mmCIF file of the C-alpha atoms, coordinates in Angstrom:
data_MODEL
# 
_entry.id   MODEL 
# 
loop_
_atom_site.group_PDB 
_atom_site.id 
_atom_site.type_symbol 
_atom_site.label_atom_id 
_atom_site.label_alt_id 
_atom_site.label_comp_id 
_atom_site.label_asym_id 
_atom_site.label_entity_id 
_atom_site.label_seq_id 
_atom_site.pdbx_PDB_ins_code 
_atom_site.Cartn_x 
_atom_site.Cartn_y 
_atom_site.Cartn_z 
_atom_site.occupancy 
_atom_site.B_iso_or_equiv 
_atom_site.pdbx_formal_charge 
_atom_site.auth_seq_id 
_atom_site.auth_comp_id 
_atom_site.auth_asym_id 
_atom_site.auth_atom_id 
_atom_site.pdbx_PDB_model_num 
ATOM 1   C CA . MET A 1 1   ? -38.756 -22.683 -44.807 1.00 0.00 ? 1   MET A CA 1 
ATOM 2   C CA . THR A 1 2   ? -40.678 -19.676 -46.329 1.00 0.00 ? 2   THR A CA 1 
ATOM 3   C CA . LYS A 1 3   ? -38.727 -16.356 -46.245 1.00 0.00 ? 3   LYS A CA 1 
ATOM 4   C CA . MET A 1 4   ? -40.407 -14.174 -43.531 1.00 0.00 ? 4   MET A CA 1 
ATOM 5   C CA . ILE A 1 5   ? -39.744 -10.912 -41.817 1.00 0.00 ? 5   ILE A CA 1 
ATOM 6   C CA . PHE A 1 6   ? -40.453 -10.208 -38.065 1.00 0.00 ? 6   PHE A CA 1 
ATOM 7   C CA . VAL A 1 7   ? -40.328 -6.394  -37.405 1.00 0.00 ? 7   VAL A CA 1 
ATOM 8   C CA . ASN A 1 8   ? -39.734 -6.057  -33.626 1.00 0.00 ? 8   ASN A CA 1 
ATOM 9   C CA . LEU A 1 9   ? -40.911 -2.843  -32.263 1.00 0.00 ? 9   LEU A CA 1 
ATOM 10  C CA . PRO A 1 10  ? -40.603 -1.399  -28.522 1.00 0.00 ? 10  PRO A CA 1 
ATOM 11  C CA . VAL A 1 11  ? -44.126 -0.198  -27.224 1.00 0.00 ? 11  VAL A CA 1 
ATOM 12  C CA . THR A 1 12  ? -44.974 1.515   -24.355 1.00 0.00 ? 12  THR A CA 1 
ATOM 13  C CA . ASP A 1 13  ? -48.555 0.264   -23.973 1.00 0.00 ? 13  ASP A CA 1 
ATOM 14  C CA . LEU A 1 14  ? -49.165 -3.421  -25.433 1.00 0.00 ? 14  LEU A CA 1 
ATOM 15  C CA . GLN A 1 15  ? -52.760 -3.282  -25.386 1.00 0.00 ? 15  GLN A CA 1 
ATOM 16  C CA . LYS A 1 16  ? -53.117 0.180   -26.793 1.00 0.00 ? 16  LYS A CA 1 
ATOM 17  C CA . SER A 1 17  ? -50.570 -0.928  -29.618 1.00 0.00 ? 17  SER A CA 1 
ATOM 18  C CA . MET A 1 18  ? -52.491 -4.279  -30.383 1.00 0.00 ? 18  MET A CA 1 
ATOM 19  C CA . ALA A 1 19  ? -55.593 -2.138  -30.743 1.00 0.00 ? 19  ALA A CA 1 
ATOM 20  C CA . PHE A 1 20  ? -54.081 0.272   -32.955 1.00 0.00 ? 20  PHE A CA 1 
ATOM 21  C CA . TYR A 1 21  ? -52.526 -2.390  -35.351 1.00 0.00 ? 21  TYR A CA 1 
ATOM 22  C CA . GLU A 1 22  ? -55.764 -4.484  -35.455 1.00 0.00 ? 22  GLU A CA 1 
ATOM 23  C CA . SER A 1 23  ? -57.501 -1.036  -36.630 1.00 0.00 ? 23  SER A CA 1 
ATOM 24  C CA . LEU A 1 24  ? -55.202 -1.073  -39.482 1.00 0.00 ? 24  LEU A CA 1 
ATOM 25  C CA . GLY A 1 25  ? -55.903 -4.528  -40.534 1.00 0.00 ? 25  GLY A CA 1 
ATOM 26  C CA . PHE A 1 26  ? -53.205 -6.553  -38.728 1.00 0.00 ? 26  PHE A CA 1 
ATOM 27  C CA . ARG A 1 27  ? -54.632 -9.532  -37.026 1.00 0.00 ? 27  ARG A CA 1 
ATOM 28  C CA . ASN A 1 28  ? -53.129 -10.928 -33.835 1.00 0.00 ? 28  ASN A CA 1 
ATOM 29  C CA . ASN A 1 29  ? -51.547 -14.575 -33.546 1.00 0.00 ? 29  ASN A CA 1 
ATOM 30  C CA . PRO A 1 30  ? -52.135 -15.510 -30.061 1.00 0.00 ? 30  PRO A CA 1 
ATOM 31  C CA . GLN A 1 31  ? -49.664 -18.423 -30.450 1.00 0.00 ? 31  GLN A CA 1 
ATOM 32  C CA . PHE A 1 32  ? -46.755 -15.863 -30.095 1.00 0.00 ? 32  PHE A CA 1 
ATOM 33  C CA . THR A 1 33  ? -48.644 -13.226 -27.834 1.00 0.00 ? 33  THR A CA 1 
ATOM 34  C CA . ASP A 1 34  ? -48.543 -12.968 -24.094 1.00 0.00 ? 34  ASP A CA 1 
ATOM 35  C CA . ASP A 1 35  ? -48.220 -10.286 -21.457 1.00 0.00 ? 35  ASP A CA 1 
ATOM 36  C CA . THR A 1 36  ? -44.689 -8.912  -22.788 1.00 0.00 ? 36  THR A CA 1 
ATOM 37  C CA . ALA A 1 37  ? -45.323 -9.426  -26.578 1.00 0.00 ? 37  ALA A CA 1 
ATOM 38  C CA . ALA A 1 38  ? -47.882 -9.502  -29.336 1.00 0.00 ? 38  ALA A CA 1 
ATOM 39  C CA . CYS A 1 39  ? -47.496 -10.804 -32.816 1.00 0.00 ? 39  CYS A CA 1 
ATOM 40  C CA . MET A 1 40  ? -49.459 -9.104  -35.151 1.00 0.00 ? 40  MET A CA 1 
ATOM 41  C CA . VAL A 1 41  ? -49.782 -10.468 -38.920 1.00 0.00 ? 41  VAL A CA 1 
ATOM 42  C CA . TRP A 1 42  ? -49.984 -8.408  -42.128 1.00 0.00 ? 42  TRP A CA 1 
ATOM 43  C CA . SER A 1 43  ? -49.517 -11.332 -44.398 1.00 0.00 ? 43  SER A CA 1 
ATOM 44  C CA . GLU A 1 44  ? -48.103 -14.845 -44.456 1.00 0.00 ? 44  GLU A CA 1 
ATOM 45  C CA . ALA A 1 45  ? -44.646 -13.123 -44.883 1.00 0.00 ? 45  ALA A CA 1 
ATOM 46  C CA . ILE A 1 46  ? -44.879 -10.127 -42.786 1.00 0.00 ? 46  ILE A CA 1 
ATOM 47  C CA . HIS A 1 47  ? -45.368 -10.048 -38.958 1.00 0.00 ? 47  HIS A CA 1 
ATOM 48  C CA . VAL A 1 48  ? -44.866 -7.076  -36.307 1.00 0.00 ? 48  VAL A CA 1 
ATOM 49  C CA . MET A 1 49  ? -43.780 -8.198  -33.014 1.00 0.00 ? 49  MET A CA 1 
ATOM 50  C CA . LEU A 1 50  ? -44.762 -5.673  -30.514 1.00 0.00 ? 50  LEU A CA 1 
ATOM 51  C CA . LEU A 1 51  ? -42.603 -5.736  -27.468 1.00 0.00 ? 51  LEU A CA 1 
ATOM 52  C CA . THR A 1 52  ? -42.726 -4.028  -24.035 1.00 0.00 ? 52  THR A CA 1 
ATOM 53  C CA . HIS A 1 53  ? -39.845 -2.002  -23.192 1.00 0.00 ? 53  HIS A CA 1 
ATOM 54  C CA . ALA A 1 54  ? -38.643 -4.731  -20.635 1.00 0.00 ? 54  ALA A CA 1 
ATOM 55  C CA . LYS A 1 55  ? -39.204 -7.233  -23.171 1.00 0.00 ? 55  LYS A CA 1 
ATOM 56  C CA . TRP A 1 56  ? -37.125 -5.215  -25.896 1.00 0.00 ? 56  TRP A CA 1 
ATOM 57  C CA . ARG A 1 57  ? -34.367 -4.741  -23.210 1.00 0.00 ? 57  ARG A CA 1 
ATOM 58  C CA . THR A 1 58  ? -33.844 -8.708  -23.086 1.00 0.00 ? 58  THR A CA 1 
ATOM 59  C CA . PHE A 1 59  ? -32.894 -8.527  -26.833 1.00 0.00 ? 59  PHE A CA 1 
ATOM 60  C CA . THR A 1 60  ? -30.600 -5.499  -26.653 1.00 0.00 ? 60  THR A CA 1 
ATOM 61  C CA . SER A 1 61  ? -29.125 -2.988  -24.386 1.00 0.00 ? 61  SER A CA 1 
ATOM 62  C CA . ARG A 1 62  ? -29.322 -0.122  -27.260 1.00 0.00 ? 62  ARG A CA 1 
ATOM 63  C CA . PRO A 1 63  ? -31.480 2.654   -26.258 1.00 0.00 ? 63  PRO A CA 1 
ATOM 64  C CA . ILE A 1 64  ? -35.103 2.916   -27.190 1.00 0.00 ? 64  ILE A CA 1 
ATOM 65  C CA . PRO A 1 65  ? -35.327 5.928   -29.663 1.00 0.00 ? 65  PRO A CA 1 
ATOM 66  C CA . PRO A 1 66  ? -37.577 8.830   -28.981 1.00 0.00 ? 66  PRO A CA 1 
ATOM 67  C CA . ALA A 1 67  ? -41.088 8.743   -30.344 1.00 0.00 ? 67  ALA A CA 1 
ATOM 68  C CA . THR A 1 68  ? -40.030 11.870  -32.373 1.00 0.00 ? 68  THR A CA 1 
ATOM 69  C CA . SER A 1 69  ? -37.287 9.991   -34.233 1.00 0.00 ? 69  SER A CA 1 
ATOM 70  C CA . SER A 1 70  ? -37.284 7.962   -37.624 1.00 0.00 ? 70  SER A CA 1 
ATOM 71  C CA . GLU A 1 71  ? -35.126 5.205   -37.212 1.00 0.00 ? 71  GLU A CA 1 
ATOM 72  C CA . VAL A 1 72  ? -36.775 3.417   -40.081 1.00 0.00 ? 72  VAL A CA 1 
ATOM 73  C CA . MET A 1 73  ? -39.867 3.702   -42.578 1.00 0.00 ? 73  MET A CA 1 
ATOM 74  C CA . LEU A 1 74  ? -41.498 0.445   -43.138 1.00 0.00 ? 74  LEU A CA 1 
ATOM 75  C CA . ALA A 1 75  ? -43.567 0.473   -46.352 1.00 0.00 ? 75  ALA A CA 1 
ATOM 76  C CA . LEU A 1 76  ? -46.793 -1.730  -46.676 1.00 0.00 ? 76  LEU A CA 1 
ATOM 77  C CA . ALA A 1 77  ? -48.375 -2.550  -50.040 1.00 0.00 ? 77  ALA A CA 1 
ATOM 78  C CA . CYS A 1 78  ? -52.093 -2.082  -50.340 1.00 0.00 ? 78  CYS A CA 1 
ATOM 79  C CA . ASP A 1 79  ? -54.724 -3.096  -52.734 1.00 0.00 ? 79  ASP A CA 1 
ATOM 80  C CA . SER A 1 80  ? -55.723 0.464   -53.876 1.00 0.00 ? 80  SER A CA 1 
ATOM 81  C CA . ARG A 1 81  ? -55.280 4.217   -53.272 1.00 0.00 ? 81  ARG A CA 1 
ATOM 82  C CA . ALA A 1 82  ? -58.622 3.880   -51.025 1.00 0.00 ? 82  ALA A CA 1 
ATOM 83  C CA . ALA A 1 83  ? -57.049 1.369   -48.865 1.00 0.00 ? 83  ALA A CA 1 
ATOM 84  C CA . VAL A 1 84  ? -53.971 3.576   -48.426 1.00 0.00 ? 84  VAL A CA 1 
ATOM 85  C CA . ASP A 1 85  ? -56.515 6.584   -47.262 1.00 0.00 ? 85  ASP A CA 1 
ATOM 86  C CA . ALA A 1 86  ? -58.446 4.141   -44.972 1.00 0.00 ? 86  ALA A CA 1 
ATOM 87  C CA . MET A 1 87  ? -55.402 3.129   -43.301 1.00 0.00 ? 87  MET A CA 1 
ATOM 88  C CA . LEU A 1 88  ? -54.487 6.639   -42.706 1.00 0.00 ? 88  LEU A CA 1 
ATOM 89  C CA . LYS A 1 89  ? -57.935 7.357   -41.360 1.00 0.00 ? 89  LYS A CA 1 
ATOM 90  C CA . ALA A 1 90  ? -57.658 4.404   -39.113 1.00 0.00 ? 90  ALA A CA 1 
ATOM 91  C CA . ALA A 1 91  ? -54.390 5.381   -37.832 1.00 0.00 ? 91  ALA A CA 1 
ATOM 92  C CA . ALA A 1 92  ? -55.658 9.047   -36.941 1.00 0.00 ? 92  ALA A CA 1 
ATOM 93  C CA . ALA A 1 93  ? -58.818 7.588   -35.187 1.00 0.00 ? 93  ALA A CA 1 
ATOM 94  C CA . ASN A 1 94  ? -56.749 5.191   -33.037 1.00 0.00 ? 94  ASN A CA 1 
ATOM 95  C CA . GLY A 1 95  ? -53.892 7.113   -31.528 1.00 0.00 ? 95  GLY A CA 1 
ATOM 96  C CA . GLY A 1 96  ? -51.515 7.347   -34.404 1.00 0.00 ? 96  GLY A CA 1 
ATOM 97  C CA . ILE A 1 97  ? -50.546 10.347  -36.292 1.00 0.00 ? 97  ILE A CA 1 
ATOM 98  C CA . ALA A 1 98  ? -51.460 10.649  -40.131 1.00 0.00 ? 98  ALA A CA 1 
ATOM 99  C CA . ASP A 1 99  ? -49.500 12.275  -42.954 1.00 0.00 ? 99  ASP A CA 1 
ATOM 100 C CA . ILE A 1 100 ? -46.578 12.823  -40.965 1.00 0.00 ? 100 ILE A CA 1 
ATOM 101 C CA . ASN A 1 101 ? -44.655 13.438  -44.540 1.00 0.00 ? 101 ASN A CA 1 
ATOM 102 C CA . PRO A 1 102 ? -46.050 14.869  -47.479 1.00 0.00 ? 102 PRO A CA 1 
ATOM 103 C CA . MET A 1 103 ? -48.316 12.607  -49.395 1.00 0.00 ? 103 MET A CA 1 
ATOM 104 C CA . GLN A 1 104 ? -46.902 11.280  -52.849 1.00 0.00 ? 104 GLN A CA 1 
ATOM 105 C CA . ASP A 1 105 ? -48.822 10.621  -55.935 1.00 0.00 ? 105 ASP A CA 1 
ATOM 106 C CA . LEU A 1 106 ? -46.946 9.697   -58.943 1.00 0.00 ? 106 LEU A CA 1 
ATOM 107 C CA . GLY A 1 107 ? -50.072 8.474   -60.967 1.00 0.00 ? 107 GLY A CA 1 
ATOM 108 C CA . PHE A 1 108 ? -48.664 4.730   -60.968 1.00 0.00 ? 108 PHE A CA 1 
ATOM 109 C CA . MET A 1 109 ? -47.706 5.038   -57.095 1.00 0.00 ? 109 MET A CA 1 
ATOM 110 C CA . TYR A 1 110 ? -49.340 6.718   -54.176 1.00 0.00 ? 110 TYR A CA 1 
ATOM 111 C CA . ASN A 1 111 ? -48.262 6.651   -50.751 1.00 0.00 ? 111 ASN A CA 1 
ATOM 112 C CA . ARG A 1 112 ? -49.018 8.264   -47.317 1.00 0.00 ? 112 ARG A CA 1 
ATOM 113 C CA . ASN A 1 113 ? -47.051 8.081   -44.079 1.00 0.00 ? 113 ASN A CA 1 
ATOM 114 C CA . LEU A 1 114 ? -48.235 7.561   -40.599 1.00 0.00 ? 114 LEU A CA 1 
ATOM 115 C CA . ALA A 1 115 ? -46.745 7.123   -37.044 1.00 0.00 ? 115 ALA A CA 1 
ATOM 116 C CA . ASP A 1 116 ? -48.073 4.550   -34.419 1.00 0.00 ? 116 ASP A CA 1 
ATOM 117 C CA . PRO A 1 117 ? -48.670 5.642   -30.968 1.00 0.00 ? 117 PRO A CA 1 
ATOM 118 C CA . ASP A 1 118 ? -44.716 4.943   -30.138 1.00 0.00 ? 118 ASP A CA 1 
ATOM 119 C CA . GLY A 1 119 ? -43.716 7.089   -33.245 1.00 0.00 ? 119 GLY A CA 1 
ATOM 120 C CA . HIS A 1 120 ? -42.798 4.079   -35.213 1.00 0.00 ? 120 HIS A CA 1 
ATOM 121 C CA . VAL A 1 121 ? -43.061 5.221   -39.108 1.00 0.00 ? 121 VAL A CA 1 
ATOM 122 C CA . TRP A 1 122 ? -45.186 3.285   -41.650 1.00 0.00 ? 122 TRP A CA 1 
ATOM 123 C CA . GLU A 1 123 ? -45.675 4.166   -45.298 1.00 0.00 ? 123 GLU A CA 1 
ATOM 124 C CA . PRO A 1 124 ? -48.758 2.502   -46.695 1.00 0.00 ? 124 PRO A CA 1 
ATOM 125 C CA . MET A 1 125 ? -48.510 2.393   -50.633 1.00 0.00 ? 125 MET A CA 1 
ATOM 126 C CA . TRP A 1 126 ? -50.168 1.291   -53.765 1.00 0.00 ? 126 TRP A CA 1 
ATOM 127 C CA . MET A 1 127 ? -48.333 0.740   -56.981 1.00 0.00 ? 127 MET A CA 1 
ATOM 128 C CA . ASN A 1 128 ? -49.751 -0.059  -60.380 1.00 0.00 ? 128 ASN A CA 1 
ATOM 129 C CA . LEU A 1 129 ? -46.520 -1.558  -61.996 1.00 0.00 ? 129 LEU A CA 1 
ATOM 130 C CA . GLU A 1 130 ? -48.411 -1.663  -65.532 1.00 0.00 ? 130 GLU A CA 1 
ATOM 131 C CA . ALA A 1 131 ? -48.650 2.068   -65.561 1.00 0.00 ? 131 ALA A CA 1 
ATOM 132 C CA . MET A 1 132 ? -45.222 2.847   -64.504 1.00 0.00 ? 132 MET A CA 1 
ATOM 133 C CA . PRO A 1 133 ? -43.065 4.762   -66.897 1.00 0.00 ? 133 PRO A CA 1 
ATOM 134 C CA . ALA A 1 134 ? -40.362 3.015   -68.706 1.00 0.00 ? 134 ALA A CA 1 
ATOM 135 C CA . ALA A 1 135 ? -37.071 3.528   -67.412 1.00 0.00 ? 135 ALA A CA 1 
# 
């Protein structure tokens, strides 16, 4: 079996969250989507499971962090600086918050941070390994 990651996120409004992630370039996999959960695909190896709070609570009794917390920052590789910027623009236009942390531009690496409508933190990034300084 191919190694994959399924990031599970509790969300307040499933339909709004699905639309948000679609605006960032994720696509929905209806095979794993119902009224309580949606599978949003970034790549063959990366999937985000959006779970209603009720569904989330079937997996854990731990509390759902408030939207103002940062329990994790998830980095997504983009094809270019322009793709990073486009993702931030889409986030801001679709219920997210762009640039929640300072932008980082190291020349060979460029990243910005956004929060989805539930406060989950994402870091779209672009990297040119050939331009990376020698260690």
